[in-house]
C-alpha positions as CSV (number, residue, x, y, z in Angstrom):
1,M,198.4,230.2,-49.1
2,I,201.4,228.1,-50.1
3,L,201.4,224.9,-52.1
4,V,204.7,223.1,-51.9
5,M,205.3,219.9,-53.9
6,S,208.2,217.6,-54.5
7,D,208.7,215.6,-57.7
8,D,208.7,211.7,-57.5
9,Q,209.0,211.6,-53.7
10,G,207.6,208.3,-52.4
11,W,205.2,208.0,-49.4
12,G,208.1,206.4,-47.5
13,D,210.7,209.1,-48.5
14,V,210.3,211.1,-45.2
15,G,211.6,210.5,-41.8
16,Y,208.2,210.8,-40.2
17,N,207.0,207.8,-42.2
18,A,209.7,205.7,-40.6
19,H,212.5,205.9,-43.1
20,K,215.5,204.6,-41.2
21,I,218.2,206.5,-43.1
22,L,216.9,209.6,-44.8
23,K,217.2,212.9,-42.9
24,T,214.1,215.2,-43.3
25,P,214.1,217.0,-39.9
26,H,212.0,220.0,-41.2
27,L,209.3,218.0,-42.8
28,D,209.3,215.8,-39.7
29,A,208.8,219.0,-37.6
30,M,206.0,220.2,-39.9
31,A,204.3,216.8,-39.4
32,G,204.8,217.2,-35.7
33,A,203.2,220.6,-35.6
34,G,200.3,220.4,-38.1
35,L,197.9,218.0,-39.8
36,R,199.5,214.8,-41.1
37,F,197.4,213.0,-43.7
38,N,198.2,209.3,-43.6
39,R,196.1,208.7,-46.8
40,F,197.0,211.6,-49.1
41,Y,196.8,211.0,-52.9
42,S,198.2,212.7,-56.0
43,S,195.6,212.8,-58.7
44,S,197.8,210.8,-61.0
45,P,200.8,208.5,-60.9
46,V,202.8,210.9,-63.1
47,C,203.5,214.6,-62.8
48,S,201.8,216.9,-65.3
49,P,198.3,215.6,-64.5
50,T,198.7,216.0,-60.8
51,R,200.0,219.6,-61.2
52,G,196.8,220.6,-63.0
53,S,194.6,219.0,-60.3
54,C,196.4,221.1,-57.6
55,L,195.3,224.3,-59.4
56,T,191.8,223.4,-60.6
57,G,190.3,220.8,-58.2
58,R,189.5,218.6,-61.2
59,H,190.8,215.4,-62.5
60,P,193.1,215.9,-65.5
61,Y,191.0,213.6,-67.6
62,R,188.3,216.3,-67.5
63,Y,190.5,218.8,-69.4
64,G,193.0,216.8,-71.4
65,I,196.2,216.4,-69.5
66,L,196.3,212.6,-69.8
67,H,199.9,211.9,-69.0
68,A,203.3,213.5,-68.4
69,N,204.4,216.2,-70.8
70,A,207.4,215.8,-73.1
71,G,210.7,215.5,-71.3
72,G,213.1,217.2,-73.8
73,P,213.4,221.0,-73.9
74,K,213.3,220.9,-77.7
75,T,210.2,218.7,-77.8
76,P,206.8,220.5,-77.7
77,S,204.6,219.7,-74.7
78,R,202.0,217.1,-75.4
79,Y,199.4,218.6,-73.2
80,L,198.3,222.1,-72.1
81,L,196.3,223.5,-69.2
82,P,193.3,225.0,-71.0
83,K,192.7,228.7,-70.5
84,K,189.1,228.0,-69.9
85,E,190.0,226.1,-66.6
86,H,189.6,228.2,-63.5
87,T,192.8,228.1,-61.4
88,L,193.4,229.0,-57.8
89,A,195.8,231.7,-58.9
90,E,193.1,233.4,-61.0
91,V,190.5,233.2,-58.3
92,L,192.8,234.6,-55.6
93,S,194.3,237.2,-57.9
94,G,190.7,238.5,-58.4
95,R,190.5,238.8,-54.6
96,G,193.6,241.0,-54.2
97,Y,196.2,238.3,-53.7
98,R,199.7,238.5,-55.1
99,T,200.3,235.2,-56.9
100,G,203.6,233.5,-57.7
101,H,204.8,230.3,-59.2
102,F,208.3,228.9,-58.5
103,G,209.9,225.8,-59.9
104,K,208.6,223.1,-62.2
105,W,205.5,224.0,-64.2
106,H,205.1,221.2,-66.7
107,L,201.6,222.3,-67.8
108,G,202.7,223.6,-71.2
109,D,205.5,225.6,-72.8
110,F,206.4,229.2,-72.3
111,E,206.2,230.1,-76.0
112,G,205.0,228.9,-79.4
113,K,201.9,226.9,-80.3
114,T,202.0,224.9,-77.1
115,R,202.3,227.9,-74.9
116,S,200.6,227.7,-71.5
117,A,202.7,229.6,-69.1
118,P,202.0,230.5,-65.4
119,S,201.2,234.1,-66.5
120,D,198.4,232.6,-68.7
121,H,196.7,231.2,-65.6
122,G,196.7,234.0,-63.0
123,F,200.3,234.1,-61.8
124,D,201.8,237.6,-61.4
125,E,205.3,236.5,-60.7
126,W,207.0,233.4,-61.9
127,F,210.4,231.8,-61.9
128,S,209.7,228.5,-63.6
129,T,210.8,225.7,-65.9
130,A,208.5,224.0,-68.4
131,R,209.9,220.6,-67.5
132,K,212.6,218.8,-65.6
133,V,216.1,220.0,-64.8
134,A,219.0,218.5,-62.9
135,T,218.7,219.0,-59.1
136,L,222.3,220.4,-58.9
137,H,223.6,223.3,-61.1
138,P,220.4,223.3,-63.2
139,D,220.5,224.6,-66.8
140,A,219.7,228.3,-66.6
141,A,218.3,228.2,-70.2
142,S,215.4,226.0,-68.9
143,Y,214.3,228.7,-66.5
144,R,212.2,231.8,-67.3
145,H,211.6,234.7,-65.0
146,N,208.3,236.3,-66.0
147,G,208.9,235.0,-69.5
148,K,212.4,236.3,-69.8
149,K,215.4,234.0,-70.2
150,L,218.0,234.0,-67.5
151,E,221.7,235.0,-67.7
152,G,223.4,231.8,-66.5
153,P,224.9,229.9,-65.0
154,L,222.9,228.8,-62.0
155,K,225.1,227.2,-59.3
156,G,224.2,225.1,-56.4
157,D,221.2,223.0,-55.3
158,D,218.1,223.6,-57.4
159,S,215.8,223.6,-54.4
160,K,217.7,226.5,-52.9
161,I,217.7,228.3,-56.3
162,I,213.9,228.0,-56.3
163,M,213.5,229.2,-52.7
164,D,215.9,232.1,-53.3
165,R,213.1,233.5,-55.6
166,A,210.1,232.4,-53.6
167,I,211.1,234.0,-50.3
168,P,211.6,237.5,-51.7
169,F,208.2,237.3,-53.3
170,I,206.6,236.4,-50.0
171,R,208.6,239.0,-48.1
172,S,207.6,241.8,-50.6
173,A,203.9,240.8,-50.3
174,V,204.1,241.0,-46.5
175,E,205.9,244.3,-46.6
176,I,203.1,245.9,-48.7
177,K,200.5,244.1,-46.6
178,K,199.0,242.1,-49.3
179,P,197.9,238.4,-49.0
180,F,199.8,236.0,-51.2
181,F,199.5,232.7,-52.9
182,A,202.7,231.0,-53.7
183,V,203.2,227.7,-55.5
184,I,206.6,226.2,-54.9
185,W,207.2,223.0,-57.0
186,F,210.6,221.5,-56.5
187,H,212.3,219.3,-59.1
188,T,213.7,217.0,-56.4
189,P,214.0,214.0,-56.4
190,H,213.2,213.7,-60.2
191,L,215.9,212.4,-62.4
192,P,218.6,213.5,-63.1
193,I,219.0,213.5,-59.3
194,L,222.2,215.1,-58.0
195,A,223.3,216.3,-54.6
196,S,226.2,218.5,-53.5
197,E,229.2,217.0,-51.7
198,K,228.0,218.6,-48.5
199,H,224.8,216.7,-48.7
200,R,226.2,213.4,-50.0
201,K,228.6,213.4,-47.0
202,L,225.5,213.0,-44.7
203,Y,225.2,209.4,-46.0
204,P,228.6,207.8,-45.7
205,G,229.1,204.2,-46.8
206,R,226.1,204.2,-49.1
207,K,226.0,203.6,-52.9
208,D,226.4,206.7,-55.1
209,K,222.8,206.8,-56.2
210,E,221.6,206.6,-52.6
211,K,223.9,209.5,-51.6
212,H,222.6,211.7,-54.4
213,Y,218.9,210.7,-53.8
214,W,218.9,211.2,-50.1
215,G,221.3,214.1,-50.2
216,A,219.0,216.0,-52.6
217,L,216.0,215.3,-50.5
218,T,217.8,216.6,-47.4
219,A,218.8,219.7,-49.3
220,M,215.1,220.2,-50.3
221,D,214.1,219.6,-46.7
222,E,216.4,222.4,-45.6
223,Q,214.5,224.8,-47.9
224,V,211.2,223.8,-46.4
225,G,212.8,224.6,-43.0
226,R,214.0,227.9,-44.4
227,L,210.4,228.7,-45.7
228,R,208.9,227.9,-42.3
229,A,211.4,230.0,-40.5
230,T,210.8,232.9,-42.9
231,L,207.0,232.8,-42.2
232,R,207.7,232.9,-38.5
233,E,210.2,235.8,-38.9
234,L,207.6,237.8,-40.9
235,G,204.9,237.2,-38.4
236,V,202.6,235.5,-40.9
237,A,203.0,231.8,-40.0
238,R,199.9,231.6,-37.9
239,D,197.6,232.7,-40.7
240,T,199.3,230.9,-43.6
241,M,198.1,227.6,-45.0
242,L,201.3,225.7,-45.8
243,W,200.7,222.5,-47.7
244,F,203.3,219.9,-48.7
245,T,202.9,216.8,-50.9
246,S,204.5,215.0,-53.9
247,D,203.2,214.7,-57.4
248,N,203.4,210.8,-57.5
249,G,205.3,207.8,-56.2
250,P,209.0,207.1,-56.7
251,E,210.8,206.3,-59.9
252,G,212.2,202.9,-60.8
253,K,210.8,199.4,-61.3
254,K,211.9,198.2,-57.9
255,E,213.3,199.7,-54.8
256,G,217.0,199.2,-54.3
257,P,220.4,201.0,-54.4
258,G,219.8,201.9,-58.0
259,A,216.3,203.3,-57.3
260,P,216.4,204.4,-53.6
261,G,212.9,206.0,-53.6
262,T,210.6,204.0,-51.3
263,T,206.8,203.6,-51.1
264,G,207.1,202.5,-47.5
265,G,205.9,199.0,-48.4
266,L,203.0,200.0,-50.6
267,R,202.4,198.2,-53.9
268,G,203.5,199.8,-57.1
269,R,205.5,202.9,-58.0
270,K,205.4,205.8,-60.3
271,R,203.1,205.2,-63.3
272,S,200.9,202.7,-61.3
273,L,197.5,203.3,-59.7
274,F,198.3,200.9,-57.0
275,E,199.0,202.7,-53.7
276,G,202.7,203.2,-54.2
277,G,202.1,205.2,-57.3
278,V,199.6,207.7,-55.9
279,R,199.7,207.6,-52.1
280,V,202.2,210.4,-51.2
281,P,203.3,212.5,-48.2
282,G,200.6,215.0,-47.3
283,L,201.0,217.7,-44.7
284,L,199.2,221.0,-43.7
285,E,200.6,223.4,-41.2
286,W,198.2,226.2,-40.3
287,P,198.5,227.2,-36.6
288,A,195.4,229.4,-36.6
289,R,193.2,226.3,-37.3
290,I,195.6,223.5,-36.2
291,P,197.0,224.6,-32.9
292,K,198.5,221.1,-32.1
293,A,199.6,218.1,-34.1
294,R,197.0,215.7,-35.4
295,Q,196.9,212.8,-37.8
296,S,194.1,211.8,-40.2
297,D,193.3,208.5,-41.9
298,I,190.6,210.1,-44.1
299,T,191.2,210.0,-47.8
300,A,192.5,213.4,-49.1
301,S,193.9,214.5,-52.4
302,T,195.5,217.2,-54.5
303,H,192.0,217.7,-55.9
304,D,191.0,219.0,-52.5
305,Y,193.2,222.1,-52.5
306,F,190.9,224.2,-54.7
307,P,187.6,223.7,-52.8
308,T,189.3,223.8,-49.4
309,V,191.1,227.1,-50.1
310,L,187.9,228.7,-51.5
311,A,186.0,227.5,-48.4
312,A,188.6,228.9,-46.0
313,L,188.2,232.3,-47.6
314,G,184.4,232.1,-48.0
315,I,184.7,232.3,-51.8
316,H,182.1,230.6,-54.1
317,S,183.2,228.5,-57.0
318,P,183.5,230.7,-60.1
319,D,181.3,228.1,-62.0
320,P,179.2,226.1,-59.6
321,A,177.9,223.9,-62.4
322,R,181.4,222.8,-63.4
323,P,182.1,219.4,-61.7
324,L,184.9,219.3,-59.2
325,D,186.6,216.1,-58.1
326,G,187.9,217.6,-54.9
327,V,186.0,218.1,-51.7
328,N,186.2,220.8,-49.0
329,L,188.5,219.6,-46.2
330,L,187.9,222.6,-43.9
331,P,185.7,220.7,-41.4
332,L,188.4,218.1,-41.1
333,I,191.0,220.8,-40.7
334,K,189.0,222.4,-37.9
335,G,188.8,219.1,-36.1
336,E,185.0,218.6,-36.7
337,D,183.4,215.3,-37.6
338,F,184.1,214.7,-41.2
339,K,183.4,211.9,-43.7
340,R,184.4,212.1,-47.3
341,E,181.1,211.6,-49.2
342,K,182.6,211.7,-52.7
343,A,184.7,208.7,-53.8
344,L,188.2,209.5,-55.1
345,A,188.6,208.2,-58.7
346,F,191.7,207.8,-60.8
347,Q,192.6,207.1,-64.4
348,S,195.9,206.8,-66.1
349,R,195.7,205.4,-69.6
350,A,193.9,202.1,-69.5
351,E,194.2,201.8,-65.7
352,L,191.4,203.1,-63.4
353,A,190.8,203.0,-59.7
354,L,188.3,204.2,-57.2
355,I,188.6,204.7,-53.4
356,A,185.5,204.8,-51.3
357,G,186.2,204.9,-47.6
358,R,188.3,201.9,-46.7
359,Y,187.8,200.0,-50.0
360,K,189.6,200.5,-53.3
361,L,188.6,199.0,-56.7
362,H,191.3,198.6,-59.3
363,S,190.0,198.0,-62.8
364,K,190.5,198.5,-66.5
365,L,186.7,198.3,-67.0
366,T,187.0,195.6,-69.6
367,G,185.6,192.1,-69.8
368,K,188.9,190.2,-70.0
369,D,190.7,192.0,-67.1
370,K,189.4,191.0,-63.7
371,D,188.7,193.7,-61.2
372,K,190.6,193.8,-57.9
373,L,189.1,194.9,-54.6
374,F,191.2,195.8,-51.6
375,D,190.5,196.8,-48.0
376,L,193.0,199.5,-47.4
377,A,192.3,199.7,-43.7
378,V,193.8,196.3,-43.1
379,D,195.7,195.7,-46.4
380,P,197.4,199.0,-47.5
381,S,199.9,197.0,-49.5
382,E,197.0,195.6,-51.6
383,K,198.0,191.9,-51.3
384,K,194.5,190.3,-50.9
385,N,192.0,190.6,-53.7
386,L,188.5,190.6,-52.2
387,A,186.5,190.9,-55.4
388,A,185.3,187.3,-55.3
389,E,184.5,187.5,-51.5
390,K,182.5,190.8,-51.8
391,P,181.0,190.7,-55.3
392,E,178.2,193.1,-54.5
393,L,180.6,195.7,-53.2
394,A,182.9,195.2,-56.2
395,A,179.9,195.6,-58.6
396,R,178.7,198.8,-56.8
397,L,182.1,200.4,-56.9
398,R,182.6,199.4,-60.5
399,K,179.3,201.0,-61.4
400,E,180.4,204.2,-59.6
401,L,183.7,204.2,-61.5
402,E,181.9,203.7,-64.8
403,Q,179.7,206.7,-64.1
404,W,182.7,208.8,-63.1
405,R,184.4,207.9,-66.4
406,E,181.4,208.9,-68.4
407,S,181.4,212.2,-66.6
408,T,185.0,212.8,-67.4
409,K,184.4,211.9,-71.0
410,A,181.6,214.5,-71.2
411,S,183.9,217.1,-69.6
412,L,186.7,216.3,-72.0
413,A,184.3,216.8,-74.9
414,G,183.6,220.3,-73.7
415,A,180.4,220.0,-71.6
416,D,181.8,222.0,-68.7
417,Y,182.8,225.1,-70.7
418,R,180.2,227.8,-71.3
419,D,180.6,230.4,-74.1
């Protein structure tokens, strides 16, 4: 089991989604070999909440990670992943898996009152940062290896530095014939985004920020290719679930040379619950279950990792009474008839949204702000508000969204935790 995630990579920031300039041959190959989700969503339009959802299968508003954690290394984290939450690492560790986290954590600090490190949530091995670092020559003081500070400096592309630690972990697990769970969360292309001269040269004639942005993404793509090649070399690619996504949409108020990240024409960007803020690249390569390339237009999310992985292994949820926001995608992965019965709900501060099949309601659940209803099947860019044309549908989805919000409020108040 491997969960790979980039940081602030837009839905359009891959070659396979028709980017005309950016080179991502390894992600394109992964899309051409596995299951490509055309409607894959991060749980949040910012990073920390999405990261928690990947590990728990629950919306972050259920356990208190309401927005991105503090950005500065000397500023304590605002939010922590509670120890009472069940994580994939804890569940799989209990089943004999070796567990490792590599890259950006952002779910709490590694020491002090705001401590919530990977080792507190089931990870045996970790080489991680509590928050962002530069994507070239990253600050060694920001990294910890199993809680210990590094002897710097760290030179080169940050994605390679992360993969240099992840691959030996995987190799050692295979050598001792133990199953493994690896979480590889790149910092690319989060600011400060920097690329080496080698990778900048791939984009001649472009503005500097474009060269750095696309160059860093290509460097990260190379490491995805390196990971895929290693799995094949070790003879474990067939039976490894390899997932890839991004934690939210691209940075910047508007796409352009100063903010090259692209949503591929979707409305909104990072920090927005319109599609451009939460619809992200989504891939799964698993040759044992996906022998040839397929695409799916069914809604899927980072929430779905937890129940899907457990279902693949025949493991029951550690607390069946605790509400999950994710669903088991295993029937879809196997190619069976599948319909997502549970709507996908979002909240980020005062903004809420709910996706039920082809329709999406965007609301603040107030009297003065009018709801917006979109048909994503024909209007993925959310240009035409159908709320006035379909008032009964809008009212039904609003009621469902209100019920979901009441459920998350109860969770946040502690209703899900048993003594």
